[in-house]
C-alpha positions as a Markdown table, in Angstrom:
| # | Residue | x | y | z |
|---|---|---|---|---|
| 1 | Met | 144.8 | 152.4 | 26.4 |
| 2 | Gln | 144.8 | 154.7 | 29.7 |
| 3 | Glu | 146.2 | 158.1 | 29.2 |
| 4 | Phe | 148.6 | 159.4 | 32.0 |
| 5 | Ser | 149.4 | 163.0 | 33.0 |
| 6 | Val | 152.9 | 164.2 | 34.2 |
| 7 | Leu | 151.4 | 164.4 | 37.4 |
| 8 | Asn | 150.3 | 160.9 | 37.5 |
| 9 | Ile | 153.6 | 159.6 | 36.1 |
| 10 | Phe | 155.5 | 161.7 | 39.0 |
| 11 | Leu | 153.1 | 160.1 | 41.6 |
| 12 | Leu | 153.7 | 156.5 | 40.0 |
| 13 | Val | 157.7 | 157.1 | 40.3 |
| 14 | Leu | 157.3 | 158.3 | 43.9 |
| 15 | Gly | 155.0 | 155.4 | 44.9 |
| 16 | Gly | 157.3 | 153.0 | 43.1 |
| 17 | Gly | 160.3 | 154.3 | 45.0 |
| 18 | Leu | 158.4 | 154.0 | 48.3 |
| 19 | Ala | 157.2 | 150.5 | 47.2 |
| 20 | Gly | 160.8 | 149.3 | 46.1 |
| 21 | Phe | 162.4 | 150.4 | 49.5 |
| 22 | Ile | 159.7 | 148.8 | 51.6 |
| 23 | Asn | 159.8 | 145.5 | 49.4 |
| 24 | Thr | 163.5 | 145.2 | 49.8 |
| 25 | Leu | 163.5 | 145.4 | 53.3 |
| 26 | Ala | 160.3 | 143.4 | 54.2 |
| 27 | Gly | 157.4 | 143.3 | 51.8 |
| 28 | Gly | 153.7 | 144.8 | 51.1 |
| 29 | Gly | 155.1 | 147.6 | 48.8 |
| 30 | Ser | 152.3 | 146.4 | 46.2 |
| 31 | Phe | 149.6 | 147.0 | 48.9 |
| 32 | Leu | 150.4 | 150.8 | 47.9 |
| 33 | Thr | 151.0 | 150.7 | 44.1 |
| 34 | Ile | 148.2 | 148.3 | 43.2 |
| 35 | Pro | 145.6 | 150.6 | 44.7 |
| 36 | Leu | 147.6 | 153.6 | 43.3 |
| 37 | Leu | 147.2 | 152.0 | 39.7 |
| 38 | Ile | 143.3 | 151.4 | 40.2 |
| 39 | Phe | 142.9 | 155.0 | 41.8 |
| 40 | Met | 144.4 | 156.2 | 38.5 |
| 41 | Gly | 141.8 | 154.5 | 36.3 |
| 42 | Leu | 143.2 | 151.0 | 35.5 |
| 43 | Pro | 140.9 | 148.0 | 35.7 |
| 44 | Pro | 141.9 | 145.9 | 38.8 |
| 45 | Thr | 143.3 | 143.0 | 36.8 |
| 46 | Val | 145.3 | 145.4 | 34.5 |
| 47 | Ala | 146.7 | 147.2 | 37.7 |
| 48 | Asn | 147.7 | 143.9 | 38.9 |
| 49 | Ala | 149.6 | 142.9 | 35.9 |
| 50 | Thr | 151.1 | 146.3 | 35.4 |
| 51 | Asn | 152.4 | 146.4 | 38.9 |
| 52 | Arg | 154.8 | 143.4 | 38.0 |
| 53 | Leu | 156.8 | 145.4 | 35.7 |
| 54 | Gly | 157.7 | 147.7 | 38.7 |
| 55 | Val | 158.2 | 144.4 | 40.9 |
| 56 | Phe | 160.4 | 143.1 | 38.1 |
| 57 | Met | 162.8 | 146.0 | 38.1 |
| 58 | Gln | 163.0 | 146.5 | 41.8 |
| 59 | Ser | 163.7 | 142.8 | 42.6 |
| 60 | Leu | 166.3 | 142.8 | 39.8 |
| 61 | Thr | 168.1 | 145.6 | 41.3 |
| 62 | Ala | 167.7 | 144.6 | 45.0 |
| 63 | Thr | 169.0 | 141.0 | 44.1 |
| 64 | Arg | 172.2 | 142.4 | 42.3 |
| 65 | Gln | 173.0 | 144.8 | 45.2 |
| 66 | Leu | 172.6 | 142.2 | 47.8 |
| 67 | His | 174.7 | 139.6 | 45.8 |
| 68 | Ser | 177.3 | 142.2 | 45.3 |
| 69 | His | 177.7 | 142.5 | 49.0 |
| 70 | Gly | 178.2 | 138.6 | 49.6 |
| 71 | Val | 174.9 | 138.0 | 51.6 |
| 72 | Phe | 173.2 | 136.1 | 48.8 |
| 73 | Pro | 172.8 | 132.3 | 49.5 |
| 74 | Val | 172.8 | 131.3 | 45.6 |
| 75 | Arg | 172.4 | 127.6 | 45.8 |
| 76 | Phe | 169.8 | 127.6 | 48.4 |
| 77 | Ser | 167.9 | 130.3 | 46.8 |
| 78 | Leu | 168.0 | 128.5 | 43.3 |
| 79 | Ile | 166.7 | 125.4 | 44.9 |
| 80 | Ile | 163.7 | 126.9 | 46.6 |
| 81 | Ala | 162.9 | 128.9 | 43.6 |
| 82 | Ile | 162.0 | 126.1 | 41.5 |
| 83 | Pro | 158.7 | 125.4 | 43.4 |
| 84 | Ala | 157.8 | 129.1 | 43.5 |
| 85 | Val | 158.2 | 129.5 | 39.9 |
| 86 | Leu | 155.8 | 126.5 | 39.3 |
| 87 | Gly | 153.4 | 127.7 | 41.7 |
| 88 | Ser | 153.4 | 131.2 | 40.1 |
| 89 | Val | 152.6 | 129.9 | 36.6 |
| 90 | Leu | 149.1 | 128.7 | 38.2 |
| 91 | Gly | 148.4 | 131.6 | 40.1 |
| 92 | Thr | 149.0 | 134.0 | 37.3 |
| 93 | Tyr | 146.8 | 132.0 | 34.9 |
| 94 | Gly | 144.1 | 132.2 | 37.7 |
| 95 | Ala | 144.6 | 135.9 | 37.8 |
| 96 | Leu | 144.1 | 136.2 | 34.0 |
| 97 | Val | 140.7 | 134.5 | 33.8 |
| 98 | Ile | 139.1 | 136.2 | 36.8 |
| 99 | Ser | 136.8 | 139.2 | 36.5 |
| 100 | Asp | 137.8 | 142.6 | 37.9 |
| 101 | Asp | 135.0 | 142.5 | 40.3 |
| 102 | Ala | 136.0 | 139.2 | 41.8 |
| 103 | Phe | 139.7 | 140.1 | 41.7 |
| 104 | Lys | 138.9 | 143.3 | 44.0 |
| 105 | Lys | 137.1 | 141.0 | 46.6 |
| 106 | Tyr | 140.1 | 138.7 | 46.5 |
| 107 | Leu | 142.3 | 141.6 | 46.9 |
| 108 | Ala | 140.7 | 142.9 | 49.8 |
| 109 | Val | 140.5 | 139.5 | 51.7 |
| 110 | Phe | 144.1 | 138.6 | 51.0 |
| 111 | Met | 145.3 | 142.0 | 52.1 |
| 112 | Val | 143.6 | 141.3 | 55.5 |
| 113 | Leu | 145.0 | 137.9 | 55.7 |
| 114 | Met | 148.6 | 138.9 | 54.8 |
| 115 | Thr | 148.6 | 141.7 | 57.4 |
| 116 | Leu | 147.2 | 139.1 | 60.0 |
| 117 | Ser | 149.9 | 136.7 | 59.0 |
| 118 | Thr | 152.7 | 138.9 | 59.6 |
| 119 | Phe | 151.9 | 138.9 | 63.4 |
| 120 | Leu | 152.3 | 135.2 | 63.6 |
| 121 | Lys | 155.8 | 134.1 | 65.0 |
| 122 | Pro | 156.6 | 130.7 | 63.5 |
| 123 | Ser | 160.2 | 130.6 | 65.0 |
| 124 | Ala | 158.3 | 130.3 | 68.3 |
| 125 | Ile | 156.8 | 126.8 | 67.3 |
| 126 | Leu | 159.4 | 125.7 | 64.6 |
| 127 | Pro | 163.0 | 124.6 | 65.5 |
| 128 | Arg | 165.6 | 126.4 | 63.6 |
| 129 | Pro | 167.8 | 123.8 | 61.7 |
| 130 | Val | 171.2 | 122.8 | 62.3 |
| 131 | Gly | 173.7 | 121.4 | 59.8 |
| 132 | Asn | 172.0 | 119.7 | 56.7 |
| 133 | Tyr | 168.3 | 120.0 | 56.2 |
| 134 | Ser | 166.4 | 116.7 | 56.5 |
| 135 | Leu | 164.2 | 115.3 | 53.7 |
| 136 | Arg | 161.4 | 116.2 | 55.6 |
| 137 | Arg | 162.3 | 119.9 | 56.1 |
| 138 | Trp | 163.1 | 120.1 | 52.1 |
| 139 | Ala | 159.8 | 118.7 | 51.4 |
| 140 | Leu | 158.1 | 121.1 | 53.6 |
| 141 | Leu | 160.1 | 124.2 | 52.2 |
| 142 | Trp | 159.1 | 122.9 | 48.8 |
| 143 | Leu | 155.5 | 123.0 | 49.8 |
| 144 | Leu | 155.7 | 126.4 | 51.3 |
| 145 | Phe | 157.4 | 127.9 | 48.4 |
| 146 | Phe | 155.0 | 126.4 | 45.8 |
| 147 | Gly | 152.2 | 128.0 | 48.0 |
| 148 | Val | 154.2 | 131.4 | 47.9 |
| 149 | Gly | 154.6 | 131.2 | 44.1 |
| 150 | Leu | 150.9 | 130.5 | 43.8 |
| 151 | Tyr | 149.9 | 133.6 | 45.6 |
| 152 | Gly | 152.6 | 135.7 | 44.2 |
| 153 | Gly | 151.3 | 134.7 | 40.6 |
| 154 | Phe | 147.7 | 135.5 | 41.6 |
| 155 | Ile | 148.2 | 138.7 | 43.6 |
| 156 | Gln | 151.8 | 139.3 | 44.7 |
| 157 | Ala | 151.0 | 142.2 | 47.2 |
| 158 | Gly | 152.5 | 140.8 | 50.5 |
| 159 | Val | 154.5 | 137.8 | 49.0 |
| 160 | Gly | 157.7 | 139.2 | 50.7 |
| 161 | Phe | 155.9 | 138.6 | 54.3 |
| 162 | Leu | 155.3 | 135.0 | 53.5 |
| 163 | Ile | 158.9 | 134.4 | 52.0 |
| 164 | Ile | 160.3 | 135.8 | 55.4 |
| 165 | Ala | 158.1 | 133.7 | 57.3 |
| 166 | Ala | 159.0 | 130.6 | 55.3 |
| 167 | Met | 162.7 | 131.4 | 55.6 |
| 168 | Val | 162.3 | 130.5 | 59.5 |
| 169 | Leu | 162.7 | 127.1 | 58.5 |
| 170 | Thr | 165.9 | 127.6 | 56.9 |
| 171 | Gly | 168.4 | 128.9 | 59.7 |
| 172 | Tyr | 169.4 | 132.0 | 57.5 |
| 173 | Asp | 169.3 | 135.4 | 59.2 |
| 174 | Leu | 167.1 | 138.2 | 58.1 |
| 175 | Val | 169.8 | 139.8 | 55.7 |
| 176 | Ala | 170.2 | 136.8 | 53.9 |
| 177 | Gly | 166.5 | 136.1 | 53.9 |
| 178 | Ser | 166.1 | 139.5 | 52.3 |
| 179 | Ala | 168.5 | 138.5 | 49.5 |
| 180 | Thr | 166.7 | 135.2 | 48.9 |
| 181 | Lys | 163.1 | 137.2 | 49.0 |
| 182 | Ser | 164.2 | 139.3 | 46.3 |
| 183 | Phe | 165.8 | 136.6 | 44.2 |
| 184 | Val | 162.6 | 134.4 | 44.4 |
| 185 | Ile | 160.2 | 137.4 | 43.7 |
| 186 | Phe | 162.4 | 138.4 | 40.6 |
| 187 | Leu | 162.1 | 134.8 | 39.2 |
| 188 | Leu | 158.4 | 134.3 | 39.9 |
| 189 | Thr | 157.7 | 137.9 | 38.4 |
| 190 | Cys | 159.6 | 137.1 | 35.3 |
| 191 | Val | 157.2 | 134.0 | 34.7 |
| 192 | Ser | 154.1 | 136.1 | 35.7 |
| 193 | Leu | 155.0 | 139.3 | 33.7 |
| 194 | Ala | 155.6 | 137.1 | 30.5 |
| 195 | Ile | 152.2 | 135.5 | 31.0 |
| 196 | Phe | 150.3 | 138.7 | 31.7 |
| 197 | Trp | 152.1 | 140.4 | 28.8 |
| 198 | Ala | 151.0 | 137.7 | 26.3 |
| 199 | Gly | 147.5 | 138.1 | 27.7 |
| 200 | Gly | 147.5 | 141.8 | 26.9 |
| 201 | Lys | 147.1 | 142.9 | 30.5 |
| 202 | Val | 150.4 | 145.1 | 30.8 |
| 203 | Gln | 150.4 | 148.8 | 30.3 |
| 204 | Val | 154.1 | 150.0 | 29.7 |
| 205 | Val | 154.0 | 153.6 | 30.5 |
| 206 | Pro | 152.8 | 153.4 | 34.2 |
| 207 | Gly | 154.6 | 150.0 | 34.6 |
| 208 | Val | 157.9 | 151.7 | 33.6 |
| 209 | Ala | 157.1 | 154.6 | 35.9 |
| 210 | Leu | 156.6 | 152.5 | 38.9 |
| 211 | Gly | 160.0 | 150.4 | 37.8 |
| 212 | Ala | 162.1 | 153.6 | 37.6 |
| 213 | Gly | 160.9 | 154.5 | 41.1 |
| 214 | Ser | 161.1 | 150.9 | 42.4 |
| 215 | Met | 164.7 | 150.5 | 41.2 |
| 216 | Leu | 165.9 | 153.5 | 43.3 |
| 217 | Gly | 164.0 | 152.5 | 46.2 |
| 218 | Ala | 165.4 | 149.0 | 46.0 |
| 219 | Phe | 168.8 | 150.5 | 45.5 |
| 220 | Ile | 168.4 | 152.4 | 48.8 |
| 221 | Gly | 166.7 | 149.6 | 50.5 |
| 222 | Ser | 169.6 | 147.3 | 49.6 |
| 223 | His | 172.0 | 149.5 | 51.1 |
| 224 | Val | 169.9 | 149.9 | 54.4 |
| 225 | Thr | 169.6 | 146.1 | 54.7 |
| 226 | Ile | 173.4 | 145.8 | 54.6 |
| 227 | Thr | 174.3 | 148.6 | 56.8 |
| 228 | Lys | 171.6 | 148.4 | 59.4 |
| 229 | Gly | 171.3 | 144.5 | 60.0 |
| 230 | Asn | 168.9 | 142.1 | 61.5 |
| 231 | Asp | 167.7 | 144.2 | 64.1 |
| 232 | Phe | 166.5 | 147.2 | 61.9 |
| 233 | Ile | 164.8 | 144.7 | 59.3 |
| 234 | Arg | 163.0 | 143.4 | 62.3 |
| 235 | Lys | 161.9 | 146.7 | 63.5 |
| 236 | Phe | 161.0 | 147.9 | 59.9 |
| 237 | Val | 158.8 | 144.6 | 59.4 |
| 238 | Val | 156.9 | 145.4 | 62.5 |
| 239 | Ala | 156.4 | 149.1 | 61.4 |
| 240 | Met | 155.0 | 147.9 | 58.0 |
| 241 | Val | 152.6 | 145.5 | 59.8 |
| 242 | Ile | 151.2 | 148.4 | 61.5 |
| 243 | Leu | 150.9 | 150.8 | 58.6 |
| 244 | Ser | 149.3 | 148.0 | 56.6 |
| 245 | Ala | 146.8 | 147.3 | 59.4 |
| 246 | Ile | 146.0 | 151.1 | 59.4 |
| 247 | Phe | 145.7 | 151.2 | 55.7 |
| 248 | Leu | 143.2 | 148.2 | 55.8 |
| 249 | Leu | 141.2 | 149.9 | 58.6 |
| 250 | Val | 141.2 | 153.3 | 56.6 |
| 251 | Lys | 140.0 | 151.4 | 53.3 |
């Protein structure tokens, strides 16, 4: 069991707060927290699992806050969460059996791909739906969110970017999209966390430290989402893309 000093705990709370804020508005907060846990001595696969405890706490806080403000499309979110949860089961079991060295390589590759994917503009090639969704659009949404869950179960970092991109197909604005994103991440994280916990991969102390900070960050992020609206979220996503790209270049 890894020992953590008071300074380490403080840094984890601080890092969790920043990640919670980032994740609630856009995504990519785990790009900060997973490397932070690895830097503090956790094996990469353990860091990946332990990070889910913080994500669980922050997504629960964000979902409750956004729901209380009436911007949460409950029925739609429940429907598209089903394939996401199914995908997360497969992704999490994949993360359990992979070695630490292999996981580090996959993490590096997916960090690059996630950052590049945020520059794509699916709204430029996909029409926004009007009225009820067709069977074809529902099938595409289920396929996309199954892939979201698969990736979220395996690594999780950057899954918010994928959900925001997939939400282009729904016609919802970015505020409702942020609420759906938090809810879907909460559900798939519940499943992943339970599997990781059963596999003995979760360390409670650093996970709770991250979670404490993440809850505060998510609370602030939810308030900003409501008060600032779509334009601010769009600019924030662009800023996170640039920072993620810089982080990848430095690393």
